C-alpha positions, 0 to 999 in steps of 0.5 A: 462349186462342185465337190468332186469325190475322188480317192486321188491325193491332190485334186486340181479345181477352182480353189487352187487358183483362188489360193494361188491369188491369195498367196501372190496377194500375200507376198505383195502385202509382206514384201511392201510391209515386211521386206521392203522396210527391212531391206531399206534399213539394211541398206541405211545400216551398210551406208552408215558402216561404209561412212563409218569406215571412211571416217576411220580411214580418214582419221587414221591417215590424219593421226599418221600425219599428226604423229609424224609432225609430232615426232618432227617437232619432238626432234626439232625441240630436242635439237633446240634444247641441245643447242641451248644446253651447249650455249648455257654450258658455254656461258656458265664456263665463261661466267666461271672463267670471269668469276675466277679471274676476278677472284684471282684479281681480288686476291692479287689486290688483297695480297699487294695491299697486305703485303704493303701494309705488312712492309709498313708495319715491318718498317715501323717495328724495324724503326721502333726496334732500332730505337729500342735497341739504341736506347738499350745499347745505351743503357748497357753501355752506360751500365758497363761503363758505370756511367749514368746519366 
């Protein structure tokens, strides 16, 4: 190598070619060691995020479907509950009517039984009263007539 003395700012000699070769080797190595793995990691990350986005969209669709099914089931259950409540009310009314009819029937039977018992008691009381009245009448007449048996 020859040393060239000049007053210029840049001199072109063999070292430029050596520096260019070293720079190209450096670019090759840094690409292999650093940039390729980073690009691969970025690509993997982007694929992972794309998978996550697809999964999120799928889950949102499933959630919408489940929400619609849940609302439909809720409406069906509410309709069933309304029908059941109406049936129970109807059954309750029928049972109440039956109990009222039964109570009225029992009251009527008790009334008739009490009336019969009252008539019997009244008839017995009348007979006793008639007998006592006859005895009292006889006693009064005897006393008025001054007759004593």
